[in-house]
Residue, then its C-alpha position, 0 to 999 in steps of 0.5 A: m500499500q505504498g502506491p501503484a507502479v504508475e510509470l510501469y503501467k503506463n509504459i505497458i499500456e503505451n506499448y501494448p495499446n490492445i491490452n486491458l491491463i488491470a493494476s494490482g498491488g500498491i493502492s493506498n488512496i482514492n487518488d491512485v485509483f483515479q490516476l490509474n484510470e487516467i493512464g488507461c488501466k481497465g481496472a485495479i485490484i483494491g480489496k486491501a485499501i477498502y478493507e483498511g478504509t483507505v479507499p472509501l466506497n462512495p466516491l469509488k462507486g461513481t467512478l465504476e458507474e462510468y462503465e457500462y458493465f456496472k449500469 
């Protein structure tokens, strides 16, 4: 929970544009989730951050509703 490897994920997405990358590990707050979304990650595994209470569910819900799957 020290922050995701944003530069690594960004590099992967830029070099493999057809990949649906799901970030895993390091998520420590809601801004990490938004930053991963901005660089093009298709998802993030955030179970521990939710469990620890560092990522609140209400702001996250608005982000998830942007995707057709969750409507």
